[in-house]
BADO-449671 format. One record per residue: y, z, x of N, C-alpha, C, O in turn; residue number from 1. Coordinates in steps of 0.2 Angstrom, whole numbers, plus 2048, in hexadecimal, padded with zeros to 3 digits. Layout:
BEGIN
+------+------+------+-------+-------+-------+------+------+------+------+------+------+-----+
! n_yy ! n_zz ! n_xx ! ca_yy ! ca_zz ! ca_xx ! c_yy ! c_zz ! c_xx ! o_yy ! o_zz ! o_xx ! seq !
+------+------+------+-------+-------+-------+------+------+------+------+------+------+-----+
!    Y !    Z !    X !     Y !     Z !     X !    Y !    Z !    X !    Y !    Z !    X ! NUM !
...
+------+------+------+-------+-------+-------+------+------+------+------+------+------+-----+
# end
This chain:
BEGIN
+------+------+------+-------+-------+-------+------+------+------+------+------+------+-----+
! n_yy ! n_zz ! n_xx ! ca_yy ! ca_zz ! ca_xx ! c_yy ! c_zz ! c_xx ! o_yy ! o_zz ! o_xx ! seq !
+------+------+------+-------+-------+-------+------+------+------+------+------+------+-----+
!  80D !  B95 !  6A5 !   806 !   B99 !   6A6 !  803 !  B99 !  69F !  806 !  B99 !  69A !   1 !
!  7FD !  B99 !  69F !   7F9 !   B9B !   699 !  7FB !  BA2 !  697 !  7F9 !  BA6 !  69B !   2 !
!  7FD !  BA3 !  691 !   7FF !   BAA !   68F !  7FA !  BAE !  68D !  7F7 !  BAD !  687 !   3 !
!  7F7 !  BB3 !  691 !   7F2 !   BB7 !   68F !  7F3 !  BBB !  689 !  7EE !  BBC !  685 !   4 !
!  7F9 !  BBC !  687 !   7FA !   BC0 !   681 !  7F9 !  BBC !  67B !  7F8 !  BBF !  675 !   5 !
!  7F8 !  BB6 !  67B !   7F6 !   BB1 !   675 !  7EF !  BAF !  675 !  7ED !  BAB !  671 !   6 !
!  7EB !  BB2 !  679 !   7E4 !   BB1 !   679 !  7E1 !  BB6 !  674 !  7E2 !  BBC !  675 !   7 !
!  7DD !  BB4 !  66F !   7DA !   BB8 !   66A !  7D6 !  BBD !  66D !  7D1 !  BBC !  671 !   8 !
!  7D8 !  BC4 !  66D !   7D4 !   BC9 !   670 !  7CF !  BCD !  66B !  7CC !  BD1 !  66D !   9 !
!  7D0 !  BCB !  665 !   7CC !   BCF !   660 !  7C5 !  BCB !  65E !  7C1 !  BCE !  65B !  10 !
!  7C5 !  BC4 !  65E !   7BF !   BC1 !   65C !  7B9 !  BC3 !  660 !  7B9 !  BC4 !  666 !  11 !
!  7B3 !  BC3 !  65D !   7AD !   BC5 !   660 !  7A8 !  BC1 !  65C !  7A7 !  BC2 !  656 !  12 !
!  7A4 !  BBD !  65F !   79F !   BB9 !   65C !  799 !  BBD !  659 !  798 !  BC2 !  65C !  13 !
!  796 !  BBB !  654 !   790 !   BBE !   651 !  78A !  BBB !  653 !  784 !  BBE !  652 !  14 !
!  78A !  BB5 !  656 !   783 !   BB2 !   658 !  785 !  BAE !  65E !  78B !  BAD !  660 !  15 !
!  781 !  BAA !  661 !   782 !   BA6 !   667 !  786 !  BA0 !  666 !  784 !  B9B !  667 !  16 !
!  78C !  BA1 !  664 !   791 !   B9B !   663 !  796 !  B9B !  669 !  79C !  B99 !  667 !  17 !
!  794 !  B9D !  66F !   799 !   B9E !   674 !  79D !  B98 !  675 !  7A3 !  B98 !  677 !  18 !
!  79A !  B92 !  675 !   79D !   B8C !   677 !  7A2 !  B8A !  671 !  7A8 !  B89 !  673 !  19 !
!  7A0 !  B8A !  66B !   7A5 !   B89 !   665 !  7AA !  B8E !  665 !  7B0 !  B8D !  663 !  20 !
!  7A9 !  B95 !  666 !   7AD !   B9A !   666 !  7B3 !  B99 !  66C !  7B9 !  B9A !  66B !  21 !
!  7B1 !  B97 !  672 !   7B5 !   B96 !   677 !  7BA !  B90 !  675 !  7C0 !  B90 !  677 !  22 !
!  7B7 !  B8B !  673 !   7BB !   B85 !   670 !  7C0 !  B87 !  66B !  7C6 !  B86 !  66B !  23 !
!  7BE !  B8B !  666 !   7C2 !   B8E !   661 !  7C8 !  B92 !  664 !  7CD !  B92 !  661 !  24 !
!  7C6 !  B96 !  669 !   7CB !   B9B !   66C !  7D1 !  B96 !  66F !  7D7 !  B98 !  66E !  25 !
!  7CF !  B91 !  672 !   7D4 !   B8C !   675 !  7D8 !  B89 !  66F !  7DE !  B88 !  670 !  26 !
!  7D5 !  B87 !  66A !   7D9 !   B84 !   665 !  7DD !  B89 !  661 !  7E3 !  B87 !  660 !  27 !
!  7DB !  B8F !  660 !   7E0 !   B94 !   65D !  7E6 !  B95 !  662 !  7EB !  B95 !  660 !  28 !
!  7E5 !  B95 !  668 !   7EA !   B96 !   66D !  7EF !  B90 !  66D !  7F5 !  B91 !  66C !  29 !
!  7ED !  B8A !  66D !   7F1 !   B84 !   66E !  7F4 !  B83 !  667 !  7F9 !  B7F !  666 !  30 !
!  7F1 !  B85 !  661 !   7F4 !   B84 !   65B !  7F9 !  B89 !  659 !  7FC !  B89 !  653 !  31 !
!  7FB !  B8E !  65E !   7FF !   B94 !   65C !  7FC !  B97 !  656 !  800 !  B99 !  652 !  32 !
!  7F6 !  B98 !  656 !   7F2 !   B9C !   651 !  7F3 !  B98 !  64A !  7F1 !  B9C !  645 !  33 !
!  7F5 !  B92 !  64A !   7F5 !   B8E !   643 !  7ED !  B8E !  641 !  7EC !  B8E !  63B !  34 !
!  7E9 !  B8D !  646 !   7E2 !   B8D !   644 !  7DE !  B93 !  648 !  7DE !  B93 !  64E !  35 !
!  7DC !  B97 !  644 !   7D8 !   B9D !   647 !  7D1 !  B9B !  649 !  7CF !  B96 !  647 !  36 !
!  7CE !  B9F !  64D !   7C7 !   B9E !   650 !  7C3 !  B9D !  64A !  7BF !  B98 !  64A !  37 !
!  7C2 !  BA1 !  645 !   7BE !   BA0 !   63F !  7BF !  B9A !  63B !  7BB !  B97 !  638 !  38 !
!  7C6 !  B98 !  63B !   7C7 !   B92 !   637 !  7C4 !  B8C !  63B !  7C2 !  B87 !  637 !  39 !
!  7C4 !  B8C !  641 !   7C1 !   B86 !   645 !  7BA !  B86 !  644 !  7B7 !  B81 !  643 !  40 !
!  7B7 !  B8C !  644 !   7B0 !   B8C !   642 !  7AE !  B8A !  63B !  7A9 !  B87 !  63A !  41 !
!  7B3 !  B8C !  637 !   7B2 !   B89 !   630 !  7B2 !  B82 !  62F !  7AF !  B7F !  62B !  42 !
!  7B7 !  B7F !  633 !   7B7 !   B78 !   633 !  7B1 !  B74 !  635 !  7AF !  B6F !  633 !  43 !
!  7AE !  B77 !  63B !   7A8 !   B75 !   63D !  7A2 !  B75 !  638 !  79F !  B70 !  637 !  44 !
!  7A2 !  B7B !  634 !   79D !   B7B !   62F !  79E !  B76 !  629 !  79A !  B73 !  627 !  45 !
!  7A5 !  B75 !  628 !   7A6 !   B70 !   622 !  7A5 !  B69 !  625 !  7A1 !  B65 !  621 !  46 !
!  7A6 !  B67 !  62B !   7A5 !   B60 !   62D !  79E !  B5F !  62D !  79C !  B59 !  62B !  47 !
!  79A !  B64 !  62F !   792 !   B62 !   630 !  78F !  B65 !  62A !  788 !  B65 !  62A !  48 !
!  792 !  B67 !  625 !   78F !   B69 !   61E !  78A !  B6E !  61F !  784 !  B6D !  61D !  49 !
!  78B !  B73 !  623 !   786 !   B78 !   625 !  786 !  B7D !  61F !  78B !  B7F !  61C !  50 !
!  780 !  B7F !  61D !   77E !   B84 !   618 !  77C !  B8B !  61B !  778 !  B8B !  620 !  51 !
!  77F !  B90 !  619 !   77D !   B97 !   61B !  77D !  B9C !  616 !  781 !  B9A !  611 !  52 !
!  77A !  BA1 !  616 !   77A !   BA6 !   611 !  781 !  BAA !  612 !  782 !  BAE !  617 !  53 !
!  785 !  BA9 !  60D !   78C !   BAB !   60D !  78E !  BB1 !  609 !  793 !  BB2 !  607 !  54 !
!  789 !  BB5 !  607 !   78A !   BBB !   603 !  788 !  BC1 !  607 !  783 !  BC1 !  60B !  55 !
!  78B !  BC7 !  606 !   789 !   BCD !   609 !  78D !  BCE !  610 !  791 !  BCA !  612 !  56 !
!  78B !  BD4 !  613 !   78F !   BD6 !   619 !  78D !  BD2 !  61F !  791 !  BD2 !  624 !  57 !
!  788 !  BCE !  61F !   786 !   BC9 !   625 !  789 !  BC2 !  624 !  786 !  BBE !  628 !  58 !
!  78E !  BC1 !  620 !   790 !   BBA !   61F !  793 !  BB7 !  625 !  791 !  BB1 !  627 !  59 !
!  797 !  BBB !  629 !   799 !   BB8 !   62F !  794 !  BB7 !  634 !  794 !  BB2 !  638 !  60 !
!  78F !  BBB !  635 !   789 !   BBA !   63A !  785 !  BB4 !  637 !  783 !  BB0 !  63C !  61 !
!  784 !  BB3 !  631 !   780 !   BAE !   62E !  784 !  BA7 !  630 !  781 !  BA2 !  631 !  62 !
!  78B !  BA7 !  62F !   78F !   BA1 !   631 !  78E !  B9F !  638 !  78D !  B9A !  63A !  63 !
!  78F !  BA4 !  63C !   78E !   BA3 !   644 !  787 !  BA1 !  645 !  787 !  B9C !  64A !  64 !
!  782 !  BA3 !  642 !   77B !   BA1 !   643 !  77A !  B9A !  641 !  777 !  B96 !  645 !  65 !
!  77E !  B98 !  63C !   77D !   B91 !   639 !  780 !  B8C !  63E !  77E !  B87 !  640 !  66 !
!  786 !  B8E !  641 !   789 !   B8A !   646 !  785 !  B8A !  64D !  784 !  B84 !  64F !  67 !
!  782 !  B8F !  64F !   77E !   B90 !   655 !  778 !  B8B !  654 !  777 !  B87 !  658 !  68 !
!  775 !  B8B !  64E !   76F !   B87 !   64D !  770 !  B80 !  64D !  76D !  B7C !  650 !  69 !
!  776 !  B7E !  649 !   778 !   B77 !   649 !  77A !  B74 !  64F !  778 !  B6F !  651 !  70 !
!  77E !  B78 !  653 !   780 !   B76 !   659 !  77B !  B74 !  65E !  77B !  B6F !  661 !  71 !
!  776 !  B78 !  65F !   770 !   B77 !   663 !  76B !  B72 !  661 !  769 !  B6E !  664 !  72 !
!  76A !  B72 !  65A !   766 !   B6D !   657 !  769 !  B66 !  657 !  765 !  B61 !  658 !  73 !
!  76F !  B66 !  657 !   772 !   B5F !   658 !  772 !  B5D !  65F !  770 !  B57 !  660 !  74 !
!  773 !  B61 !  664 !   774 !   B5F !   66B !  76D !  B5D !  66E !  76C !  B58 !  672 !  75 !
!  768 !  B62 !  66D !   762 !   B61 !   670 !  75E !  B5A !  66F !  75C !  B57 !  674 !  76 !
!  75D !  B58 !  669 !   75A !   B51 !   669 !  75D !  B4B !  66C !  75A !  B46 !  66E !  77 !
!  764 !  B4C !  66C !   768 !   B47 !   66F !  769 !  B48 !  677 !  76C !  B43 !  67A !  78 !
!  766 !  B4D !  67A !   767 !   B4F !   681 !  76E !  B4F !  682 !  770 !  B4D !  688 !  79 !
!  772 !  B51 !  67E !   779 !   B52 !   67E !  77B !  B59 !  681 !  779 !  B5E !  67E !  80 !
!  77F !  B59 !  686 !   782 !   B60 !   688 !  787 !  B62 !  683 !  78A !  B5F !  680 !  81 !
!  787 !  B69 !  682 !   78B !   B6C !   67D !  792 !  B6B !  67E !  796 !  B6A !  679 !  82 !
!  795 !  B6B !  685 !   79C !   B6A !   686 !  79D !  B62 !  685 !  7A3 !  B61 !  683 !  83 !
!  799 !  B5E !  686 !   79A !   B57 !   684 !  79B !  B56 !  67C !  79F !  B52 !  67A !  84 !
!  797 !  B5A !  678 !   797 !   B5A !   671 !  79E !  B5D !  66F !  7A1 !  B5A !  66B !  85 !
!  7A0 !  B62 !  672 !   7A7 !   B65 !   670 !  7AD !  B60 !  672 !  7B1 !  B5F !  66E !  86 !
!  7AC !  B5D !  678 !   7B1 !   B58 !   67A !  7B1 !  B52 !  675 !  7B6 !  B4F !  673 !  87 !
!  7AB !  B50 !  672 !   7AB !   B4B !   66D !  7AE !  B4D !  667 !  7B2 !  B49 !  663 !  88 !
!  7AD !  B53 !  665 !   7B0 !   B56 !   65F !  7B8 !  B56 !  65F !  7BB !  B54 !  65B !  89 !
!  7BA !  B58 !  665 !   7C1 !   B58 !   666 !  7C4 !  B51 !  667 !  7C9 !  B50 !  663 !  90 !
!  7C2 !  B4D !  66B !   7C4 !   B46 !   66C !  7C4 !  B42 !  666 !  7C9 !  B3E !  665 !  91 !
!  7BF !  B43 !  662 !   7BE !   B3F !   65B !  7C2 !  B43 !  656 !  7C1 !  B40 !  650 !  92 !
!  7C5 !  B48 !  657 !   7C8 !   B4C !   652 !  7C4 !  B4E !  64C !  7C7 !  B4E !  646 !  93 !
!  7BE !  B4F !  64D !   7BA !   B51 !   647 !  7BB !  B57 !  644 !  7BA !  B58 !  63E !  94 !
!  7BE !  B5C !  647 !   7C0 !   B62 !   645 !  7C8 !  B63 !  643 !  7CA !  B68 !  642 !  95 !
!  7CB !  B5D !  644 !   7D2 !   B5D !   643 !  7D6 !  B62 !  647 !  7DA !  B66 !  645 !  96 !
!  7D4 !  B62 !  64E !   7D7 !   B66 !   653 !  7DB !  B63 !  659 !  7DE !  B66 !  65C !  97 !
!  7DA !  B5D !  65A !   7DC !   B5A !   660 !  7E4 !  B59 !  660 !  7E7 !  B57 !  665 !  98 !
!  7E7 !  B5A !  65B !   7EF !   B5A !   65B !  7F2 !  B5F !  65E !  7F8 !  B5F !  660 !  99 !
!  7EE !  B65 !  660 !   7F0 !   B6B !   663 !  7F0 !  B6B !  66B !  7F4 !  B6E !  66E ! 100 !
!  7EB !  B67 !  66D !   7EA !   B67 !   674 !  7E6 !  B61 !  676 !  7E3 !  B5E !  672 ! 101 !
!  7E6 !  B5F !  67D !   7E2 !   B5A !   67F !  7DD !  B5C !  684 !  7DE !  B61 !  688 ! 102 !
!  7D8 !  B58 !  685 !   7D3 !   B5A !   68B !  7D6 !  B56 !  691 !  7D7 !  B50 !  691 ! 103 !
!  7D6 !  B5A !  696 !   7D9 !   B57 !   69D !  7D3 !  B55 !  6A1 !  7D3 !  B50 !  6A4 ! 104 !
!  7CD !  B59 !  6A1 !   7C7 !   B57 !   6A4 !  7C1 !  B5A !  6A1 !  7C2 !  B60 !  69F ! 105 !
!  7BC !  B58 !  6A2 !   7B6 !   B5B !   6A0 !  7B0 !  B58 !  6A4 !  7AF !  B53 !  6A6 ! 106 !
!  7AB !  B5D !  6A5 !   7A4 !   B5B !   6A8 !  79F !  B5F !  6A5 !  7A0 !  B65 !  6A4 ! 107 !
!  799 !  B5C !  6A3 !   793 !   B5F !   6A1 !  78D !  B5C !  6A4 !  78C !  B56 !  6A4 ! 108 !
!  78A !  B60 !  6A8 !   784 !   B5E !   6AB !  77E !  B63 !  6AC !  77F !  B69 !  6A9 ! 109 !
!  779 !  B61 !  6AF !   773 !   B65 !   6AF !  773 !  B69 !  6B6 !  76D !  B6B !  6B8 ! 110 !
!  778 !  B6A !  6B9 !   778 !   B6E !   6C0 !  780 !  B71 !  6C1 !  784 !  B6F !  6BD ! 111 !
!  780 !  B75 !  6C6 !   787 !   B78 !   6C7 !  78C !  B72 !  6C9 !  78B !  B6D !  6CB ! 112 !
!  792 !  B74 !  6C6 !   798 !   B6F !   6C8 !  79A !  B70 !  6CF !  798 !  B75 !  6D2 ! 113 !
!  79D !  B6B !  6D2 !   79F !   B6B !   6D9 !  7A5 !  B6F !  6DA !  7A9 !  B71 !  6D6 ! 114 !
!  7A7 !  B70 !  6E1 !   7AD !   B74 !   6E3 !  7B3 !  B70 !  6E1 !  7B8 !  B72 !  6E0 ! 115 !
!  7B2 !  B69 !  6E1 !   7B8 !   B65 !   6DF !  7BA !  B66 !  6D8 !  7BF !  B67 !  6D6 ! 116 !
!  7B4 !  B67 !  6D3 !   7B6 !   B69 !   6CC !  7B9 !  B70 !  6CC !  7BE !  B70 !  6C8 ! 117 !
!  7B6 !  B74 !  6D0 !   7B9 !   B7B !   6CF !  7C1 !  B7B !  6D1 !  7C5 !  B7E !  6CE ! 118 !
!  7C2 !  B77 !  6D7 !   7C9 !   B76 !   6D9 !  7CE !  B73 !  6D3 !  7D3 !  B75 !  6D2 ! 119 !
!  7CB !  B6E !  6D0 !   7CE !   B6B !   6CA !  7D0 !  B70 !  6C5 !  7D5 !  B70 !  6C2 ! 120 !
!  7CB !  B74 !  6C3 !   7CC !   B79 !   6BE !  7D2 !  B7D !  6C0 !  7D6 !  B7F !  6BC ! 121 !
!  7D1 !  B80 !  6C6 !   7D6 !   B85 !   6C9 !  7DD !  B81 !  6C9 !  7E2 !  B85 !  6C7 ! 122 !
!  7DE !  B7B !  6CB !   7E4 !   B78 !   6CB !  7E7 !  B77 !  6C4 !  7ED !  B79 !  6C3 ! 123 !
!  7E3 !  B75 !  6BF !   7E6 !   B75 !   6B8 !  7E8 !  B7C !  6B5 !  7ED !  B7C !  6B2 ! 124 !
!  7E4 !  B81 !  6B7 !   7E5 !   B87 !   6B4 !  7EC !  B8A !  6B7 !  7F0 !  B8D !  6B4 ! 125 !
!  7EC !  B8A !  6BE !   7F2 !   B8C !   6C1 !  7F8 !  B88 !  6C0 !  7FE !  B8B !  6BF ! 126 !
!  7F8 !  B82 !  6C2 !   7FE !   B7E !   6C2 !  800 !  B7B !  6BC !  806 !  B7A !  6BB ! 127 !
!  7FB !  B7A !  6B7 !   7FD !   B76 !   6B1 !  7FC !  B7B !  6AB !  7FC !  B78 !  6A5 ! 128 !
!  7FB !  B81 !  6AC !   7FA !   B86 !   6A6 !  7F5 !  B84 !  6A1 !  7F6 !  B86 !  69B ! 129 !
!  7F0 !  B82 !  6A4 !   7EA !   B80 !   69F !  7E6 !  B85 !  69D !  7E6 !  B8B !  6A0 ! 130 !
!  7E1 !  B84 !  699 !   7DC !   B89 !   697 !  7D6 !  B85 !  698 !  7D6 !  B7E !  697 ! 131 !
!  7D0 !  B88 !  699 !   7CA !   B84 !   69A !  7C4 !  B88 !  697 !  7C5 !  B8E !  696 ! 132 !
!  7BF !  B85 !  695 !   7B9 !   B88 !   693 !  7B4 !  B86 !  698 !  7B3 !  B80 !  69A ! 133 !
!  7B0 !  B8B !  69A !   7AB !   B8A !   69F !  7A4 !  B8D !  69D !  7A4 !  B91 !  699 ! 134 !
!  79F !  B89 !  69F !   798 !   B8C !   69D !  795 !  B8D !  6A4 !  794 !  B89 !  6A9 ! 135 !
!  792 !  B94 !  6A4 !   78F !   B96 !   6AA !  788 !  B98 !  6A9 !  786 !  B9A !  6A4 ! 136 !
!  784 !  B98 !  6AF !   77D !   B9A !   6AE !  77D !  BA2 !  6AF !  77F !  BA5 !  6B3 ! 137 !
!  779 !  BA4 !  6AA !   778 !   BAC !   6AA !  772 !  BAD !  6AD !  771 !  BB2 !  6B1 ! 138 !
!  76C !  BA9 !  6AC !   766 !   BAA !   6AF !  762 !  BA3 !  6AE !  765 !  B9F !  6AC ! 139 !
!  75C !  BA3 !  6B0 !   758 !   B9D !   6B0 !  758 !  B99 !  6A9 !  757 !  B93 !  6A9 ! 140 !
!  759 !  B9D !  6A4 !   759 !   B99 !   69D !  75F !  B9A !  699 !  75F !  B98 !  693 ! 141 !
!  764 !  B9E !  69B !   769 !   BA0 !   697 !  770 !  B9E !  69A !  771 !  B9E !  6A0 ! 142 !
!  775 !  B9B !  696 !   77B !   B99 !   698 !  780 !  B9D !  693 !  77E !  B9F !  68E ! 143 !
!  786 !  B9D !  695 !   78C !   BA0 !   691 !  792 !  B9D !  692 !  794 !  B9B !  698 ! 144 !
!  796 !  B9C !  68D !   79C !   B99 !   68D !  7A2 !  B9E !  68C !  7A1 !  BA2 !  688 ! 145 !
!  7A7 !  B9D !  690 !   7AD !   BA1 !   68F !  7B4 !  B9D !  690 !  7B3 !  B97 !  692 ! 146 !
!  7B9 !  B9F !  68E !   7C0 !   B9C !   68F !  7C3 !  BA0 !  695 !  7C3 !  BA6 !  696 ! 147 !
!  7C6 !  B9B !  699 !   7C9 !   B9E !   69F !  7D0 !  B9C !  6A0 !  7D2 !  B96 !  69D ! 148 !
!  7D5 !  B9F !  6A3 !   7DB !   B9D !   6A4 !  7DE !  BA1 !  6AB !  7DA !  BA4 !  6AE ! 149 !
!  7E4 !  BA0 !  6AC !   7E8 !   BA3 !   6B2 !  7EE !  BA6 !  6B0 !  7F2 !  BA3 !  6AD ! 150 !
!  7EF !  BAC !  6B1 !   7F5 !   BB0 !   6AF !  7FA !  BB0 !  6B5 !  7F8 !  BB4 !  6BA ! 151 !
!  7FF !  BAC !  6B5 !   803 !   BAB !   6BB !  807 !  BB2 !  6BC !  809 !  BB3 !  6C2 ! 152 !
!  809 !  BB6 !  6B7 !   80C !   BBC !   6B8 !  808 !  BC1 !  6BD !  80B !  BC4 !  6C1 ! 153 !
!  802 !  BC1 !  6BB !   7FE !   BC6 !   6BF !  7FA !  BC2 !  6C5 !  7F7 !  BC5 !  6C9 ! 154 !
!  7FB !  BBC !  6C5 !   7F8 !   BB8 !   6CA !  7F0 !  BB9 !  6CA !  7ED !  BBA !  6CF ! 155 !
!  7ED !  BB9 !  6C4 !   7E6 !   BBA !   6C4 !  7E3 !  BB6 !  6BE !  7E6 !  BB4 !  6B9 ! 156 !
!  7DD !  BB4 !  6BF !   7D9 !   BB1 !   6BA !  7D7 !  BB6 !  6B4 !  7D6 !  BBC !  6B6 ! 157 !
!  7D6 !  BB3 !  6AE !   7D3 !   BB7 !   6A9 !  7CE !  BB3 !  6A5 !  7CE !  BAD !  6A6 ! 158 !
!  7CA !  BB6 !  6A1 !   7C5 !   BB3 !   69D !  7C5 !  BB7 !  696 !  7C6 !  BBD !  696 ! 159 !
!  7C3 !  BB3 !  691 !   7C1 !   BB6 !   68B !  7BA !  BB4 !  689 !  7B9 !  BAE !  688 ! 160 !
!  7B6 !  BB9 !  689 !   7AF !   BB8 !   687 !  7AE !  BB9 !  680 !  7B0 !  BBF !  67D ! 161 !
!  7AC !  BB5 !  67C !   7AB !   BB5 !   675 !  7A7 !  BBB !  672 !  7A6 !  BBD !  66D ! 162 !
!  7A3 !  BBE !  677 !   79E !   BC3 !   675 !  7A2 !  BCA !  676 !  79F !  BCF !  674 ! 163 !
!  7A8 !  BCA !  679 !   7AC !   BD0 !   67A !  7B3 !  BD0 !  676 !  7B6 !  BCA !  676 ! 164 !
!  7B6 !  BD5 !  674 !   7BC !   BD5 !   671 !  7C2 !  BD5 !  675 !  7C8 !  BD5 !  673 ! 165 !
!  7C1 !  BD5 !  67C !   7C7 !   BD6 !   680 !  7C7 !  BD0 !  685 !  7C2 !  BCD !  686 ! 166 !
!  7CC !  BD0 !  689 !   7CD !   BCB !   68E !  7CB !  BCE !  695 !  7CD !  BD4 !  696 ! 167 !
!  7C7 !  BCA !  699 !   7C5 !   BCD !   69F !  7C9 !  BCA !  6A5 !  7CC !  BC4 !  6A4 ! 168 !
!  7CA !  BCD !  6AA !   7CE !   BCB !   6B0 !  7C9 !  BCA !  6B6 !  7C8 !  BCF !  6BA ! 169 !
!  7C7 !  BC4 !  6B7 !   7C3 !   BC2 !   6BC !  7C3 !  BBB !  6BE !  7C5 !  BB7 !  6B9 ! 170 !
!  7C2 !  BB9 !  6C4 !   7C1 !   BB2 !   6C5 !  7BA !  BB0 !  6C4 !  7B6 !  BB0 !  6C9 ! 171 !
!  7B8 !  BAD !  6BE !   7B2 !   BAB !   6BD !  7B0 !  BA5 !  6C1 !  7AA !  BA3 !  6C2 ! 172 !
!  7B5 !  BA1 !  6C3 !   7B4 !   B9B !   6C7 !  7B1 !  B9C !  6CD !  7AD !  B98 !  6D0 ! 173 !
!  7B2 !  BA2 !  6D0 !   7AF !   BA4 !   6D6 !  7A8 !  BA8 !  6D5 !  7A4 !  BA8 !  6D9 ! 174 !
!  7A8 !  BAC !  6D0 !   7A2 !   BB0 !   6CF !  79C !  BAD !  6CB !  797 !  BB0 !  6CB ! 175 !
!  79D !  BA8 !  6C7 !   798 !   BA5 !   6C3 !  796 !  B9E !  6C5 !  799 !  B9B !  6C9 ! 176 !
!  78F !  B9D !  6C4 !   78D !   B96 !   6C5 !  78E !  B91 !  6BF !  78B !  B92 !  6BA ! 177 !
!  794 !  B8E !  6BF !   796 !   B8A !   6BA !  793 !  B83 !  6BA !  793 !  B7F !  6BF ! 178 !
!  791 !  B81 !  6B3 !   78E !   B7B !   6B3 !  792 !  B76 !  6AE !  791 !  B70 !  6AF ! 179 !
!  796 !  B78 !  6AA !   79A !   B74 !   6A6 !  7A1 !  B77 !  6A5 !  7A2 !  B7D !  6A5 ! 180 !
!  7A6 !  B72 !  6A4 !   7AD !   B75 !   6A2 !  7B0 !  B6F !  69E !  7AF !  B69 !  69E ! 181 !
!  7B5 !  B72 !  69B !   7BA !   B6D !   697 !  7C1 !  B71 !  699 !  7C2 !  B77 !  697 ! 182 !
!  7C6 !  B6D !  69B !   7CD !   B6F !   69C !  7D1 !  B6D !  697 !  7D1 !  B67 !  695 ! 183 !
!  7D5 !  B71 !  694 !   7DA !   B6F !   68E !  7E1 !  B71 !  690 !  7E2 !  B75 !  694 ! 184 !
!  7E5 !  B6D !  68D !   7ED !   B6E !   68E !  7F1 !  B6B !  689 !  7EE !  B67 !  685 ! 185 !
!  7F7 !  B6D !  688 !   7FC !   B6A !   683 !  7FC !  B63 !  685 !  7FB !  B61 !  68A ! 186 !
!  7FF !  B5F !  680 !   800 !   B58 !   681 !  806 !  B58 !  685 !  808 !  B52 !  688 ! 187 !
!  80B !  B5D !  686 !   811 !   B5C !   68A !  80F !  B5D !  691 !  814 !  B5B !  695 ! 188 !
!  809 !  B5F !  694 !   808 !   B60 !   69B !  805 !  B59 !  69E !  804 !  B59 !  6A4 ! 189 !
+------+------+------+-------+-------+-------+------+------+------+------+------+------+-----+
# end
């Protein structure tokens, strides 16, 4: 099972970096905390040579804002879906993170994913102890990314929302309109 006790429950994003924060949560989990969430975000800043105001009490917020701005400014002109960009970052090892886990499956599109995709995610979470990040539609112009898993002890789904410091217990695969996903697992699986 994906061990819910090893999902970071204290991280909370400072700006709209939910996709990078969800990816970083997964990397922290599979690296056995060798790479913390903020370290993955720092690697992103270093690779893309982002500049932000790093003095004062808003340093972390400014750092997250710089990542948010770059992430969206990079993807929009290329018509690249955010989860495709994250898959590229991972598969091309640009953040030096792919030694910790592999991408099992991913899909990024401009409409809801199919029931077949939902079933694939469920199978990987339950049978193969995977974690996934999903992007769901909040309203007509907003989307949000979270990390999801399955706790076999409690026989329930869980999610980690980067906007909140705790883990939620809900089946977001049933409750949300999901448009994108990436499933991750150990190389042993």
